Structures are given as structure tokens and as C-alpha cells.
C-alpha angles and dihedrals in degrees: 000000000000122000116206138174144176114255129215119251093254099051117113098173142356137234110214125209122183131167148125096255120075096209093048091053093043093053098031095242134129096050092294093134105103100181144271122285142162098222121092099229135062129200126225134182100026131108110276093024134080112298093018092183093058136265118296119246113245093020124125115219126198127206140177135191120205116196119224107211106183123024093206099054100023096230108184134199108203111223132221120262112253128187142198133184127221111228108261125227090238128070113273145175096048119203114238090040119245110278095016119161133202091033115170116254091234093055119152112214120223138167144176112264122242121252110299091348112167102176133028130205116201124203116190136174148113096265117082096203094049093051093045094051099036119123141168097051125157114261122228134197099224127078095223130080130189111205095187128248108332132209122259120249092018130122119226131194129207140177134189122206116200125215115199094185094270110037134032111224111205112224132222120263111252127191142197136175125230112225142161114267143135110323109256124249107253124244109260113253097024125101121188128216124186119169093193101048105014133096128205088225089066124090097240093225095123136019089254089055096038126150118246098223132050094224090058088054091049091048090055095044128098129204110293095025126124122223108206112202119200125211119290142096112286113198099191145089113249122208122190092211091214094297122146094226137128118241107191134175117228120218113223120175128268095007095060122202129331121275125218115207125171111160113206096011146052118298094200130015133194114181106125096087096272117182137194090298089069103084131184120183147153102028137125110224113192146159096011131129089246129003098211130001118198128184126172089342138106110202127167113250123183144158098016127145106211108185140158097009126131090240129013112205125344124188128188143172102036094315115163107186119184103231120179143151092019133138117217110182139156095005098155102218100031146309109230130023123178093353142061136221127224126212089004140128108240124172091216095027131161135217113333095016128114110241098178122109107280089220100228114196099234113342093169088065097038100261106136097168114130122250116246136179089211095051144295134194119263106200095189091070099018093238140113117248138181125244129203091234137038125225115242086229093068106105089355100118133101107309089216093056120100115249087219110179098358110135121240133296093049100135089232093279128105122243122243117245140038095312095052112120093016134106089256096058111131115252130254110259116263114245093023120058092348096071119073120255122246122275113254145178098051118204113230086043119243108276094013118159133202091034113174116254093239095050120154115218115230136174143168110259120239118251113281093006114152098184142357133238109215122212119182139157151115095259118114108240090210090069103028128054096234146347124245120292107231098187142267122286142167102227121078100234134071132198109211093185124236112346129214117258121253092010132134115229129193126206140173136187119210112197117222136196137150092285096055141269137314112209112228133224118270110248129187141190137177124229127228119261092228124091112217116251110277090242095162114237104259145162133226116264098257095052110124116232128187112237127164090352096306137093118243131169104257092239089060097051116111131196115274142151091295099030107068095185145341114226120206124193133178128204145080115307143176103251126198118202107207111196113199131206089260090062092248119128131217114199112201132174128208121349112336113155125228127205113238126209089263091060095251124129115236123188118238093248090055098051117118135184090252092069129087120213125222117243133178091262101036133295137316132200129234115244099186144340124211129180126217142154118264128191120191142051125339130184140213133185130222109206120206111252093353141076093205136082139155128257137186131025088288093057096236113191115240138173136197119245 
């Protein structure tokens, strides 16, 4: 990390203080004085600088800059104490804040994710010990959680565990108390409907002031608004009135999703010229004369379960509705008229539709969840249970649709039906879609010969893999039980370091996700018997390098306390011009290695535009790489007590081979 600041006009140098204790930095005690300098930036967390082993996640650091005004008299202006915090591995910054009071009963919990967290497991309840000791929850991809409508004057506890692909970091237990207070100001663009607790005399701006009927919410909505409909039975016909709005059912356990029921008439109507901006999703429509009537309109309809009606969906007068991820079943006189559905389960479906039984849990009693061998929600007892069969609608939706709040494992594909995309979506079956696929396309190819001694191993990850177990070694698997385990990582490439010449190596990639592991195929390759020319990894003369906190062209660097030596070579070289996202170029010859954002070292000849390079202040992408011949002088540095230094105006971290 690099600290920087703007000086006053009179400053001639700066005294720097950095530490982990506020008082020590404020008063300059505890070895927090880091020296005097004339430059307006200061480096932390790198060899040769304070905190050489890196800054610690979750730690708050304090720093101060005193300005020296006149060299002769030493006049000093003492600076303020500033601070920054390194992102922790655990979840942090809960909302509502820990210990909050007078929290609204319809609160939506959110937090800041831990460093590199990919999945989040939420534990929630009114018992501190149970939340603290809970385990085995279902991870989610989003950093928000809706616990349902909570009780007034009650304290709740919650915890978020973060999975970074390799390690689960257990979170702290936070708490808040629900209490009566001033009704909140609603979020602009959202209108709430709740048949059980709402009132059409309300304003619909918050869940506490929700309308009771969907049509009242539509009447109040403007183009671009979303009408969120909470679980309940809605005995009404809803008409979009030509508005480009989203009307969406909200799944709340154990109540499920809202149900539309209009015996003897239409449940939903579109006949005011609605287009794709008019969206209806996540409802059960049942026991009506017609589920949806469309005339001269083309709305977007998704994730509906339309069952037990006389007619399912009828479209007339050049209507072209976009219908996807829907179940139309047991509609007595037909499912679709004048329209078609994509990625849907339709009893009398056409090409591309699923026509197999959707395997509802208990339709006679209104439970339209899908059966799953991996797990599905049972609202009667508010638990997840396993079935002996799996619905064909699990993971059957549009592959381009977002899975949204579906719990893991979901195979990255949305379920068909009203619960698709919600927290009550049935799970992908274990051992089928739930396990990751095998790694493939090894590079070097299986059986390859004459492989370079600085080869980087690459592969194509298996489907649904979160991370990769790496096995690599010279042992022959036919005679030994296994080869060496090199660790688990997220990226799909591995640098084994310099290899021995004329040697056969074996390697295997086991793909890992939350369901388990898929053992990979054993691959092998044989290295060349020729060492590459020594070359010396060097840079062209004008290349900037960071030394002692300042940038110098490498040809102008001289030996010092931190620079052990400057090596100069002359000849004809293969030069690679690496153009970065900033527009700056680094020109390197031979085999210098660059640190990527994953912490791995990649040789110059193996860099690609898909990689991001590590810098002192973060990472930077590669825009292009071109190769050319270069004749002349090149330079290399030998750093005291380190094999790393920084090159280019972006301070990219490099290392000799």
C-alpha cells in the first residue's frame, strides 16, 4: 500500500509516523516514527519498508505526516492522525449496526463481505447461543438477507460466515432490537403490497405502510417502479394499465409466494399496449377462469406457476409476450393460446418445452415447491427435507437468467416455476449437477514432450468448480500411491517453478465445490533437455524503477544501502512490450517474472491479457503484449535481502528467475 498526501506550499520535507495504536501515532511514541523524507508518498507492506510481511486483514492502521517548513530552524507543523482499515476476512459493517434499537420489523439485513469472499452463510434467531454455535447453513451469493416480519420489542441475533473458496471464516454474532418508532421513508421506486397486514388507505412506501391489494399498488406506480407483493391470497384481477413496471412476488418463509385467484374471470390482464418493460414474476396463479389474458401487448412473464385454471395464457392481436421459466399444468381447457413459452414446463408443450410432470410436493394442499433429492423447503415445519425424486424443473430455466436468491447448490441455472430465483428454490441434486465437473484441456497437453523448463500449468475448470486441488510431482503413479499435494487455489493455473531437464512430470487437478470433489485425470509431460539461455531478466534503459521511495530510470540507478548492484548487459534480445490499462508500457527482455493478483509469479513469455498484475497500490490489467527484437543495453537490479523490486510508472512487482 502507498500512502500519499497534498503538502502545503511552505513544506520542504515530511516526518512520517505509522502504527497500530492511535495514541502512539499521535504522540510519536512506540517506534511509530518512520523517518523524514521529501517525497509525498510512503510505502507500507513491502520488503524493505514498514510491515515487510504485508498488512494484516481486519487491522486498523493510523498515520500522521508532520510538515517541516524551514530546514535551518526546523519549524514543524504537526499533522492530524488519519486511519485506514485493511478489509478483514470476516463479514463486517453490519446493517443494522450491532446493538441497534428501534429497528423496523421489516428490516433487510446487509453487510460488507470479507476479503475475497465468494459465498455467505447467514445464521439468524432470537437465541444468542444457538446463533453463535450454528453450523451447516446454506450459503448464498448476495450480501443481503430478509428474515421476514419480526416481532416488536424483541432482540434478534445474526452471524455471517464467509467462504473465500478455500476457507470458511466464522463471523461475529451481531444483535439488534425491534421497536416501535417513526415509520421509515420508503425507498424511491418501490411500492409494497401485503394482503395480510396492508391497507389500501396506506401509501405503500414501506412494508409497514403497504397496500392490501395489488391493483392499488399498480395504480400508485409509475414507469420504472417495482411493486413487491408479499405472500397471501389475492382475490382480484390485476391490470397493468399500460405501465412499464415490475410486479413481483416476494418469497417469505414459511408463507411462500403470493397466490392470485380470480374464479370466473381473468387473474391478470395486459391490453393497454404493454411492452417488455411490463414484467410479471414469482406468482402462483390458480383456480381462475384464465390465468393471463393478453391483447395487442408484449409483456415479459417469468417464473410463474399457473395451475388448475380453465385456460392458462391466451394472447391475441399481434401480441408477442416473452414467456420463460414458467410451469403451466392441469389447466383444464389448455395452457397456451396464440403464444409460446421458452424454458418452461407445459403439460401440452411444444418444441423446447418440458412436458414431464413437474413433481409438485403437495398441490392438493397448495404446496407447489419442487421435489429434490438434494433438498427442498417444507413450509409446514419450516425445514429442508430430501425427496426420493427430483423435479425436471430444477435447474431447467433459461441458462442466461440470474439465479438471484436461489440457495446453493443451484448449478448456476434458475429453477422453473414460482419459486425460481427465490430463497425457497429447490436444490440441485447431489452427485449429479451439484458436484463439479472434471478439469479438462491441460496445458502442457497430456503426453507432451520438449516442454520448456519454466512452463506454467493451465487447464479449463470443471463446471461449477469453486476451487482446485493441485497434485504435481516426478513420481510415477504406477509405483507410488499418489503424487504430492501442492495446495488448493481459486485460479486455474499453477507455476511449479523451474523444472528439471529431460524429466517426466505427472499432475492432476481435483475440482472442488460445496458438494464435494471430482477427482481429475492424471496427466503427464516430459521436459526438454535444454536449459534456456541465461539471458538475464532485464529491462530497457528508460524503464522507471522505484528505489528509496522515488522513480528513476533504471540506467540512472546507482548502488546504495538497498540496491546491492546494478547489472548492465549489451547484446541482441527478444523484447516484450507490455502495455497496461493505464497506457504505460513496460519493456522487458528474457524471462523476468511478474506477480499476478493471485500472488503467483508468471514469466514474461507466459503473460496474457487475461491476467492482472500486482502493484504497490492494487492491481492493473494488461491491454496488449507485442514481441520485437532489441539491440543495445539492458539493465537489471540486485536488491539487498530481496529478489523483488518494482518497475514502471505503475510500480508493478517483479522478480528475477
